[in-house]
VEXDREN-2710 file (C-alpha; in Angstrom, 1 decimal):
% VEXDREN-2710
k/r/px/py/pz
1/MET/10.9/-16.5/13.1
2/MET/9.5/-20.0/12.7
3/LYS/9.2/-21.0/9.0
4/HIS/6.9/-23.9/7.8
5/LYS/7.3/-24.9/4.2
6/LYS/4.0/-26.7/4.0
7/LEU/2.4/-23.3/3.7
8/LEU/4.0/-23.0/0.3
9/ALA/1.3/-25.2/-1.2
10/ARG/-1.3/-22.6/-0.3
11/PRO/-0.2/-19.5/-2.3
12/LEU/-2.8/-17.0/-1.3
13/ALA/-2.4/-17.7/2.4
14/VAL/1.4/-17.6/2.1
15/LEU/1.3/-14.3/0.2
16/ALA/-0.6/-12.7/3.1
17/LEU/1.7/-14.3/5.7
18/LEU/4.9/-13.2/3.8
19/VAL/3.8/-9.6/3.6
20/LEU/3.2/-9.6/7.4
21/ALA/6.4/-11.4/8.1
22/GLY/8.4/-9.2/5.8
23/THR/7.0/-6.1/7.6
24/ALA/8.0/-7.5/10.9
25/LEU/11.5/-8.4/9.8
26/ALA/11.9/-4.9/8.3
27/TYR/11.4/-3.5/11.7
28/GLY/13.5/-6.0/13.6
29/GLY/11.2/-9.1/13.7
30/LYS/11.3/-9.2/17.5
31/ASP/7.9/-10.8/17.9
32/GLY/8.9/-13.6/15.6
33/ASP/12.1/-14.1/17.6
34/LYS/10.1/-14.2/20.8
35/ASP/7.7/-16.8/19.4
36/LYS/10.7/-18.9/18.3
37/ASP/12.4/-18.7/21.7
38/GLU/9.2/-19.6/23.5
39/LYS/9.0/-22.9/21.5
40/LEU/12.6/-23.8/22.2
41/GLY/13.7/-25.6/25.4
42/PRO/16.4/-28.1/26.4
43/TYR/17.3/-30.7/23.7
44/LYS/15.8/-34.2/24.0
45/LEU/16.8/-37.4/22.4
46/LEU/13.5/-38.6/20.8
47/THR/14.7/-41.9/19.5
48/THR/17.5/-43.8/17.8
49/ILE/16.5/-45.2/14.4
50/SER/18.0/-48.6/13.6
51/ILE/19.6/-48.9/10.1
52/PRO/20.5/-52.2/8.3
53/GLY/24.1/-52.7/9.0
54/ASN/24.0/-50.4/11.9
55/LEU/26.3/-47.9/10.1
56/ALA/29.2/-50.0/11.3
57/VAL/31.3/-49.3/8.2
58/GLY/30.5/-45.6/8.3
59/PHE/28.6/-43.0/6.3
60/ASP/29.0/-39.6/4.8
61/ILE/26.9/-36.6/4.0
62/SER/23.2/-36.5/4.8
63/TRP/20.3/-34.3/3.6
64/VAL/16.7/-33.5/4.7
65/ASP/13.9/-32.7/2.3
66/PRO/11.4/-31.1/4.7
67/GLU/8.6/-30.8/2.1
68/ALA/8.7/-34.5/1.5
69/GLY/9.5/-35.4/5.2
70/ARG/12.5/-37.5/4.1
71/TYR/16.0/-37.8/5.5
72/TYR/18.7/-39.2/3.1
73/LEU/22.0/-40.6/4.3
74/ALA/25.0/-41.9/2.2
75/ASP/25.6/-45.3/3.8
76/ARG/29.1/-46.6/3.1
77/GLY/28.6/-50.0/4.6
78/THR/25.6/-51.0/2.5
79/VAL/26.6/-48.9/-0.6
80/SER/23.2/-47.2/-0.6
81/ILE/21.2/-44.2/0.3
82/ASP/19.2/-44.8/3.5
83/VAL/15.8/-43.2/3.5
84/ILE/14.0/-42.2/6.8
85/ASP/10.5/-40.7/7.3
86/THR/11.2/-37.6/9.4
87/ARG/7.6/-37.2/10.5
88/ASN/7.4/-40.7/12.0
89/ASN/11.1/-41.2/12.8
90/THR/11.2/-44.5/11.0
91/PHE/13.6/-46.2/8.5
92/LEU/11.8/-46.8/5.2
93/TYR/14.2/-48.4/2.8
94/ALA/17.7/-48.2/1.2
95/ILE/18.3/-47.3/-2.4
96/PRO/21.3/-49.3/-3.8
97/LEU/24.1/-47.3/-5.5
98/GLN/26.7/-48.5/-8.0
99/ALA/29.5/-47.3/-5.7
100/THR/29.9/-45.9/-2.2
101/GLY/28.0/-42.6/-1.8
102/ASN/29.5/-39.4/-0.4
103/GLY/27.5/-36.2/-0.9
104/VAL/23.8/-36.2/-1.6
105/VAL/21.3/-33.5/-2.5
106/ALA/17.6/-33.6/-3.3
107/ILE/16.4/-31.8/-6.4
108/HIS/12.7/-31.0/-6.9
109/ARG/10.8/-31.3/-10.2
110/GLY/7.6/-29.2/-10.2
111/ASN/5.3/-28.4/-7.3
112/ASP/2.9/-31.3/-7.1
113/GLU/1.8/-31.3/-3.4
114/ASP/0.4/-34.8/-3.9
115/ASP/3.8/-36.1/-4.7
116/TRP/4.6/-37.6/-1.3
117/GLU/8.2/-38.4/-2.2
118/GLY/8.8/-34.8/-2.8
119/ALA/12.2/-34.8/-4.5
120/GLY/12.2/-35.6/-8.2
121/GLU/15.8/-36.8/-8.0
122/LEU/18.7/-37.4/-5.7
123/TRP/22.1/-36.5/-6.9
124/VAL/24.9/-38.5/-5.2
125/GLY/28.6/-38.2/-5.5
126/ASP/30.2/-41.6/-5.4
127/SER/33.6/-43.2/-4.7
128/LYS/34.4/-43.8/-8.4
129/SER/34.3/-40.1/-9.3
130/ASN/30.8/-40.3/-10.7
131/VAL/27.5/-38.6/-9.9
132/GLU/24.6/-41.0/-9.7
133/VAL/21.2/-39.6/-10.4
134/VAL/18.6/-41.5/-8.4
135/ASP/14.8/-41.7/-8.6
136/PRO/13.6/-41.9/-4.9
137/LYS/10.2/-43.2/-6.0
138/THR/11.3/-46.2/-8.1
139/LYS/14.5/-46.6/-6.1
140/SER/16.4/-46.8/-9.4
141/ILE/19.5/-45.1/-10.9
142/LEU/18.5/-42.8/-13.8
143/ALA/22.0/-41.8/-14.9
144/VAL/25.6/-42.1/-14.0
145/ILE/27.7/-39.0/-14.9
146/PRO/31.5/-39.4/-14.9
147/THR/33.4/-36.4/-13.5
148/GLY/36.7/-37.7/-15.0
149/GLY/38.7/-38.1/-11.8
150/SER/40.5/-41.0/-10.3
151/ASN/39.0/-40.7/-6.8
152/ARG/35.7/-39.8/-5.2
153/ALA/33.2/-37.1/-6.2
154/ASP/32.2/-35.7/-2.8
155/GLU/30.2/-32.8/-1.5
156/LEU/27.8/-30.9/-3.8
157/ALA/25.4/-28.0/-4.0
158/TYR/22.5/-27.1/-6.4
159/ASP/21.8/-23.9/-8.3
160/PRO/18.1/-24.0/-9.1
161/LEU/18.3/-20.8/-11.1
162/ASP/20.7/-22.2/-13.7
163/HIS/20.0/-25.8/-13.0
164/ILE/23.6/-26.6/-12.2
165/VAL/25.1/-28.9/-9.7
166/MET/28.6/-28.1/-8.4
167/ILE/30.6/-31.0/-6.9
168/ALA/34.1/-31.3/-5.4
169/ASN/36.6/-33.9/-6.6
170/ASP/38.7/-33.3/-3.4
171/ARG/41.1/-36.2/-3.6
172/ASP/42.5/-35.9/-7.1
173/THR/45.8/-34.2/-7.9
174/PRO/45.2/-31.4/-8.3
175/PRO/41.7/-31.3/-6.8
176/TYR/39.0/-29.7/-8.8
177/VAL/35.3/-28.8/-9.0
178/THR/32.9/-30.1/-11.6
179/PHE/29.8/-28.3/-12.9
180/ILE/26.9/-30.4/-14.3
181/SER/23.7/-29.4/-15.9
182/THR/20.7/-31.1/-14.3
183/LYS/18.7/-30.6/-17.5
184/THR/21.0/-32.4/-19.9
185/ARG/23.0/-34.4/-17.2
186/THR/26.2/-33.4/-18.9
187/VAL/29.4/-31.9/-17.6
188/LEU/29.6/-28.1/-18.4
189/GLY/33.1/-27.6/-17.2
190/LYS/35.6/-27.8/-14.4
191/LEU/37.6/-25.5/-12.1
192/SER/41.0/-26.7/-11.0
193/TYR/42.3/-26.0/-7.5
194/PRO/46.1/-26.5/-7.6
195/GLN/46.4/-24.0/-4.8
196/ALA/44.4/-26.1/-2.3
197/THR/46.6/-27.9/0.3
198/GLY/43.9/-29.4/2.5
199/GLY/41.2/-30.7/0.1
200/LEU/37.9/-29.2/-0.8
201/GLU/34.8/-29.2/1.3
202/GLN/31.1/-28.0/1.6
203/SER/29.5/-25.6/-0.8
204/VAL/26.2/-23.6/-0.7
205/TRP/24.1/-21.8/-3.3
206/ASN/23.1/-18.2/-2.6
207/GLN/20.0/-17.1/-4.4
208/LYS/20.6/-13.4/-3.8
209/THR/24.1/-13.2/-5.2
210/LYS/23.4/-16.0/-7.8
211/SER/26.6/-17.7/-6.8
212/PHE/28.1/-20.6/-5.0
213/PHE/30.2/-20.2/-1.8
214/PHE/32.7/-22.8/-1.2
215/ALA/34.8/-23.9/1.8
216/VAL/38.5/-24.5/1.1
217/PRO/40.2/-25.6/4.3
218/SER/43.7/-24.4/3.3
219/THR/45.6/-23.0/0.4
220/VAL/49.1/-21.8/-0.4
221/SER/48.1/-18.2/0.1
222/ASN/45.7/-18.8/3.0
223/PRO/46.9/-21.7/5.2
224/ASN/44.0/-21.0/7.6
225/GLY/41.6/-21.5/4.8
226/GLU/39.3/-19.4/2.7
227/ILE/35.8/-19.1/1.3
228/ASN/35.5/-18.8/-2.5
229/GLU/32.6/-17.2/-4.3
230/ILE/32.1/-18.9/-7.7
231/ASP/30.0/-17.8/-10.7
232/PRO/28.2/-21.0/-11.9
233/ASN/28.1/-19.8/-15.5
234/THR/31.7/-18.6/-16.0
235/ARG/32.9/-21.3/-13.6
236/LYS/35.4/-18.9/-12.1
237/VAL/36.2/-17.7/-8.6
238/THR/35.0/-14.1/-8.3
239/ARG/36.0/-13.4/-4.7
240/ILE/38.3/-15.0/-2.0
241/ILE/37.5/-14.5/1.6
242/PRO/40.3/-15.6/4.0
243/THR/39.2/-17.5/7.1
244/VAL/40.9/-18.1/10.4
245/CYS/40.0/-21.7/11.3
246/ASN/40.3/-24.1/8.3
247/PRO/36.6/-24.4/7.4
248/ALA/35.0/-27.7/6.3
249/GLY/31.2/-27.2/6.5
250/LEU/29.5/-24.1/5.3
251/VAL/25.9/-22.7/5.5
252/LEU/24.0/-19.6/4.5
253/VAL/22.1/-18.0/7.3
254/PRO/19.8/-14.9/7.6
255/GLY/21.2/-11.5/7.1
256/GLN/23.3/-12.7/4.1
257/ARG/25.9/-14.3/6.3
258/LEU/27.9/-17.5/6.1
259/VAL/28.7/-19.7/9.0
260/SER/31.5/-22.3/8.7
261/SER/31.8/-25.5/10.7
262/CYS/34.7/-24.1/12.6
263/GLY/32.8/-21.0/13.7
264/ASP/33.7/-18.2/11.3
265/VAL/30.6/-15.9/10.8
266/ILE/31.1/-14.0/7.6
267/SER/29.3/-11.0/6.2
268/ILE/28.8/-11.6/2.5
269/LYS/28.4/-7.9/1.7
270/SER/31.7/-6.9/3.4
271/GLY/33.6/-10.2/2.9
272/LYS/34.8/-9.9/6.5
273/ILE/34.6/-12.2/9.5
274/VAL/32.2/-10.5/12.0
275/HIS/32.4/-13.1/14.7
276/VAL/34.0/-16.4/15.5
277/ALA/31.7/-18.8/17.3
278/GLY/34.4/-21.2/18.4
279/VAL/33.1/-24.5/17.3
280/GLY/34.5/-27.3/15.1
281/GLY/33.4/-30.2/13.0
282/ASP/32.5/-31.4/9.5
283/GLU/29.1/-31.1/7.7
284/ALA/27.1/-28.0/8.8
285/TRP/23.4/-27.6/8.5
286/PHE/21.3/-24.4/8.9
287/ASN/17.8/-25.2/10.2
288/SER/15.4/-22.4/9.2
289/GLY/12.8/-23.7/11.6
290/ASP/14.7/-22.7/14.7
291/GLU/17.3/-20.5/13.0
292/ARG/20.2/-22.5/14.4
293/VAL/23.3/-24.0/12.8
294/TYR/24.2/-27.6/13.6
295/VAL/27.8/-28.9/13.1
296/GLY/28.3/-32.6/12.6
297/GLY/30.9/-34.2/14.8
298/GLY/32.4/-31.3/16.7
299/THR/36.1/-31.4/17.3
300/ASN/36.0/-34.8/18.9
301/ARG/33.6/-36.5/16.5
302/ILE/31.1/-37.3/19.4
303/GLY/29.2/-34.0/19.6
304/VAL/27.1/-31.7/17.5
305/PRO/27.7/-28.0/18.4
306/VAL/24.6/-25.8/18.1
307/VAL/25.0/-22.1/17.1
308/ASP/22.2/-19.5/17.5
309/THR/22.2/-17.2/14.4
310/ASP/20.6/-14.4/16.4
311/THR/23.6/-14.1/18.7
312/ASP/26.3/-16.0/16.7
313/THR/27.1/-17.9/19.9
314/LEU/27.3/-21.5/20.9
315/VAL/24.1/-22.6/22.6
316/THR/25.0/-26.1/23.5
317/THR/26.6/-29.3/22.2
318/LEU/24.5/-32.4/21.7
319/THR/26.4/-35.4/22.9
320/VAL/25.7/-38.1/20.3
321/GLY/28.7/-40.5/20.5
322/ASN/29.6/-42.9/23.2
323/LEU/32.6/-41.7/25.3
324/ALA/33.2/-45.2/26.6
325/VAL/33.8/-46.7/23.1
326/THR/35.1/-43.7/21.2
327/PRO/36.4/-43.6/18.5
328/THR/34.1/-46.4/17.2
329/HIS/30.8/-44.6/18.0
330/THR/31.2/-41.3/16.3
331/THR/29.6/-38.9/13.8
332/HIS/30.5/-36.2/11.4
333/SER/27.2/-35.6/9.6
334/VAL/23.9/-33.8/10.5
335/ALA/20.7/-32.6/8.9
336/ALA/17.5/-31.1/10.3
337/ASP/13.8/-31.0/9.2
338/SER/12.7/-27.4/9.4
339/GLU/9.0/-28.5/9.5
340/ASN/9.2/-30.1/12.9
341/ASN/12.7/-29.0/14.1
342/ARG/14.0/-32.6/14.4
343/ILE/17.8/-33.0/14.2
344/PHE/19.0/-36.2/12.5
345/VAL/22.5/-37.4/13.5
346/PRO/24.0/-40.7/12.2
347/VAL/26.3/-42.5/14.6
348/THR/28.5/-45.5/13.7
349/HIS/27.4/-48.8/15.3
350/GLU/24.2/-47.2/16.6
351/GLY/21.9/-45.8/13.8
352/VAL/20.4/-42.3/13.4
353/LYS/19.7/-40.4/16.5
354/VAL/16.9/-37.8/16.5
355/PHE/17.0/-34.8/18.7
356/THR/14.7/-31.7/19.2
357/GLY/14.7/-28.6/21.2
358/ASP/11.2/-27.7/20.0
359/THR/8.6/-28.2/22.7
360/ASP/5.9/-28.7/20.1
361/SER/7.8/-31.5/18.3
362/ASP/8.9/-33.9/20.9
363/HIS/6.0/-36.2/20.7
364/GLY/4.8/-38.6/18.0
365/HIS/3.8/-37.9/14.4
366/GLU/3.6/-34.5/12.8
367/GLU/0.6/-33.9/10.6
END
């Protein structure tokens, strides 16, 4: 079923639509699936957006705020967050950081639909083990929060219920997770991971379970990796789900399932792997607009595998890198705008490539 977040600014219209949509989904949602499939065709490369520095020194995690129509990318070369207009496919500006950025997430403050920038704050993990809080309007750093490590603060997720950010300090010994209040901008506590043998990777917040789910590529007990469920308030692991393919990226998809960047499809209710999609890569992104999972980099760092969450199967792989010059033209990051189903893929030495498989979104500006 196609989902358009712009409707959220019109509560009465949305209420009626959600009632109808909920009824359809309760009985299978087939009409919605048909509408979605009719809009999807072969993927097209719309454009390649030039970035100052051409991403020659690399980049890390990216994030799309579909309500604001903004794509944010941690640019290692320019030590900044690159900001792109996702509706016009144009580079806007770069926001300087104090240290090289890694993970980034947008946090909203209120529901002012006239606030064109959308996100009230960007929270960015940096190479000096800090979290930098950035105002995307003023392009200024509001706060720098130390996590107490010797190495980078990396990927992060946001719990809007308890106003907590969880971020991984994956390269410290032992690695650990830091929990930070977005209200007070103070560290609430940490969770040590001495059992981790392959670092710490992507996490995701689940509103239904009120918990984080966290990809741990390998541990002493589970050399093929595991997914941990973490209570944000007690800051403890409440459940361990063994995996089979050393997960890095992790996303939440419809039906209360998790999909990892290496293809494990996990039922949250049962805690069991229900399918293995057979993909590989780094950052994963679920696009609610087309209900597909995009995996940054693939196994060879030049492709983006695409998984359909209706069938849990690989649909295609977007070729984004340059085979002739690999490994210099590569990617490991991806994010999508659910409003227009545009997929943003940064590629070293090239810029940000924009793809779509939505036949309604392959031309021009989206109003």
